[in-house]
Phi, psi and omega in degrees: 000133174268110181270155177220164179242130171265140187297350174301335180305315185215073190292345176275354181278122177306151184308315181298322180291327180291319174299322177296323176298319179300315180292329179294325183266359172087026175250154184245020184212144177220165169240128175260165190230162172244007179174175178229166177298158178308135180107346178258143173278129181223094185290162180298333179295341179262336183283112184300326184286352176272358183257165172283125185300332177293321181294319178297317179299317179294319178301314184294319180296314180300327183272352183072033186246136172267123177274111186282320185198167167255124174255121359196159173277110186278148178052040184299331184276359171259072195282129174202188189295321180296317182293321179298319177297318177296317179299313182302315182297320180289317178298312180301316180299315180299316181296320180290335184266343185084019177277130191278344187205156169241146178268139184242116182250136180287176182280150171234117184290155179297157179304134182089354181252147176285161178295141179286149174297142182273136175257044183306313179302314181296321181296314179295325175301319180286323187279326190302311180296325175300310183295313179301317182293326185270346188067032179242150182259147170254122186250110183281131178247096177302134180253120189284355180306143180301338181263013181274145180280339175226107187258332186234157183287332183302320181300318181289317180300321181295322174294319177302313184300320181297338184260003183077029176052059181303141186290343184283353180246155175203188182233139165265120173271114178255118184298328177294306183294321178299322180287314184287339173276354185050047182276127181253006183263134177243110190276138174290351178271003181298124180249331175220145177245124174268125180248129170206153179243164174225130175285169179288104181257001183075020182249145170301151180306320184295342180264358180286150181227173180303329182294347179267359190273121179235191179286150180288130180194187179304145180086001180294134181260002184269358183058044179301318184295320175298318182296316180297320179298318176297316185296327183299340176280350184232345185207153173258013179096207006291162185250107192253121178289126181224061170281156179240340185303130184299335179295339179290301181296334181273354180297134178286352178241034185309310181301316176297321179300316183293317178298321179296319179295318178299316177299316181298314182296311181303314186289321181287323181290326181272356184289000000 
């Protein structure tokens, strides 16, 4: 399995240090970010879009690291002139840096509000020519939260099929979101897999949040191992660790923790 690290693991870590962490744990790929969910501190030194793209390309090349994606264009399916401008800036940055994809996240309504209607068709209409021209892929990541406008992969697959399955689009399978949405569909368009685990906290799946997401290990309630086994039938990965819980990045044994999680997944999947 080809593992990767998402910068959500340690968002306070400057990008050069994060790339060094990847090398330390023996992975050759990362996902960089332009932000974190509300409530997390995310300094400019971690925000890929605040850097010169040539500098990022040189850092990755010198470290022998492949940057898989930029996470993420938020509320991409609420397409308007502002969203188009944000998309253009992110796509152009990715192209200039040699980053092959950007992640596209749907809207999540505030607590107490219903999910917004998804404007997926209009968003893909706007994104496709941008992506095609730049040679960058747009990877849609369904978010399983009850207030999300796109919760399941089937909705995305059906829209892809209506368009003849354009090569510039793909799907991010997030094991956390797949579990809390109770999604049983595994898409053949899966391009990246996000892995995170949740221990038994006595909470219903629908009440789990990003702050509960840790590394995959014993006691995980998201059935990550079963998900990986299913996914092996439709994708070869990469398998990108995307925990958000602050306890992960603050661990004094972070590199060892990551190696232990990789070993656990490999051993359980092959058992």
